[in-house]
C-alpha positions in Angstrom: 0.0 0.0 0.0 1.5 3.4 -1.0 2.2 5.8 1.8 0.1 9.0 1.9 1.7 12.4 1.7 1.7 14.4 5.0 -0.6 16.9 3.4 -3.1 14.3 2.4 -3.0 12.8 5.9 -3.8 16.2 7.4 -6.8 16.7 5.1 -8.2 13.2 6.0 -7.8 14.0 9.7 -9.5 17.4 9.2 -12.4 15.9 7.3 -12.8 13.2 9.9 -12.9 15.7 12.7 -15.3 17.9 10.8 -17.6 15.0 10.2 -17.5 14.1 13.9 -18.2 17.7 14.9 -21.1 17.8 12.5 -22.6 14.6 14.0 -22.2 16.1 17.5 -23.9 19.4 16.4 -26.8 17.5 14.8 -27.3 15.4 17.9 -27.2 18.5 20.1 -29.6 20.3 17.8 -32.1 17.5 17.9 -31.8 17.4 21.7 -32.4 21.2 21.8 -35.4 20.9 19.6 -36.8 18.0 21.7 -36.1 20.0 24.8 -38.0 23.0 23.5 -40.8 20.7 22.4 -40.9 19.1 25.8 -41.0 22.5 27.5 -43.9 23.6 25.3 -45.8 20.3 25.9 -45.3 20.7 29.7 -46.5 24.2 29.6 -49.6 23.1 27.7 -50.2 20.4 30.2 -49.9 22.9 33.1 -52.3 25.2 31.3 -54.7 22.2 30.9 -54.6 22.4 27.1 -54.4 18.6 26.9 -55.5 18.4 23.3 -52.6 20.5 22.2 -50.1 18.8 24.6 -50.9 15.2 23.5 -49.5 15.3 20.0 -46.3 17.0 21.3 -45.8 14.3 23.9 -46.5 11.7 21.3 -43.8 13.1 19.0 -41.3 13.3 21.9 -42.0 9.7 22.8 -41.7 8.6 19.2 -38.2 9.9 19.2 -37.3 9.1 22.8 -39.0 5.9 23.7 -37.3 5.9 27.1 -38.7 9.4 28.1 -40.7 8.2 31.1 -41.8 11.7 32.1 -43.2 12.4 28.7 -45.2 9.1 28.9 -46.4 9.9 32.4 -47.6 13.4 31.4 -49.2 12.0 28.2 -51.2 9.6 30.4 -52.2 12.5 32.7 -53.3 14.5 29.6 -55.6 11.6 28.7 -57.0 11.6 32.2 -57.5 15.4 32.0 -59.5 14.8 28.8 -61.5 12.0 30.5 -60.1 9.5 28.0 -59.4 6.8 30.7 -58.9 4.0 28.2 -56.0 5.8 26.5 -54.7 6.8 30.0 -54.7 3.2 31.1 -53.0 2.0 28.0 -50.3 4.7 28.4 -49.7 4.0 32.0 -49.6 0.2 31.4 -47.0 0.7 28.6 -45.0 2.8 31.0 -45.2 0.2 33.9 -44.0 -2.5 31.4 -41.1 -0.5 30.0 -40.1 1.0 33.4 -41.2 -1.5 36.0 -39.7 0.6 38.8 -41.5 3.8 37.9 -43.5 4.4 41.1 -45.5 7.3 39.6 -46.8 5.2 36.7 -48.3 2.6 39.1 -49.8 5.4 41.2 -51.4 7.1 38.2 -52.7 3.8 36.8 -54.2 3.1 40.2 -55.8 6.5 40.4 -57.5 5.9 37.0 -58.8 2.5 38.3 -60.2 4.4 41.3 -62.0 6.8 39.0 -63.5 3.8 37.3 -64.6 2.2 40.6 -62.2 -0.7 40.2 -60.9 -0.6 43.7 -59.2 -4.0 43.7 -57.3 -3.1 40.5 -56.3 0.2 42.1 -55.1 -1.5 45.2 -53.0 -3.9 43.2 -51.3 -0.9 41.5 -50.7 1.0 44.7 -49.3 -2.1 46.3 -46.9 -2.6 43.4 -45.8 1.0 43.8 -45.3 0.6 47.5 -43.1 -2.5 47.0 -40.6 -0.7 44.8 -38.9 1.3 47.6 -41.2 0.7 50.6 -39.2 2.8 53.0 -38.5 5.7 50.7 -41.7 6.8 48.9 -44.6 7.9 51.0 -47.2 8.5 48.3 -47.8 4.9 47.4 -48.7 4.1 51.0 -51.0 7.1 51.2 -53.0 6.3 48.1 -53.0 2.6 49.1 -54.5 3.6 52.5 -57.2 5.7 50.8 -58.1 2.8 48.4 -58.2 0.4 51.3 -60.5 2.8 53.2 -62.8 2.8 50.1 -62.9 -0.9 50.2 -63.8 -0.9 53.9 -60.5 -2.4 55.1 -60.1 0.0 58.0 -57.2 -1.6 59.8 -55.1 -2.0 56.6 -56.0 1.5 55.6 -54.8 3.0 58.9 -51.6 0.9 58.7 -50.8 2.3 55.2 -51.6 5.8 56.2 -49.4 5.6 59.3 -46.6 4.3 57.1 -47.1 7.2 54.7 -47.2 9.7 57.6 -43.9 8.3 59.0 -42.2 8.7 55.6 -43.6 12.1 55.0 -42.4 13.1 58.5 -38.9 12.0 57.6 -39.2 14.3 54.6 -40.6 17.2 56.7 -43.6 17.4 54.4 -45.9 19.0 56.8 -48.9 19.7 54.5 -49.0 16.0 53.7 -48.7 15.0 57.3 -51.6 17.2 58.1 -53.7 15.8 55.3 -52.9 12.2 56.5 -53.8 13.1 60.1 -57.2 14.3 58.9 -57.8 11.1 56.9 -56.7 9.0 59.9 -59.1 11.0 62.2 -61.9 10.6 59.7 -61.4 6.8 59.5 -61.1 6.5 63.2 -64.3 8.4 63.8 -66.2 6.4 61.2 -65.1 3.1 62.6 -66.1 3.9 66.2 
């Protein structure tokens, strides 16, 4: 194989570096566009403009299948529109692709609660609580509320006490107060 002239080697190196820089810039540009689109979708969600937010979240998910937050917010948009079937489908997809996503199980359980499917909701809340039982308080709180609806007072109180303990460790006083009110209500109703 013939040896390349030093000038040719420099040109090849320059072209290679230029191509790599172009690839990096294209990737960064796409990320920036997705970031802008995500910010817009989130703002539309916050403004309760679910019909406008949904297609943006869908485009984001099509390009970033692992964007759990986009999927979660897409599901919440469907809930906001009252499209519980699509919400369930979205949350189920998220729980399958990210089985440790606590929020996905909680949101799926909340949809089941809206549908009056308390046992299905309890199953989702229990799954969420199992993921990190001594870290996340919210799964225990919503589980307690679902158990209360089912009439399982003792189990409801136990879950709410667990949530209160975890929220206390986080110094989340408004949540502690809300749980205290729930515990008080349950205790009064059962006496």
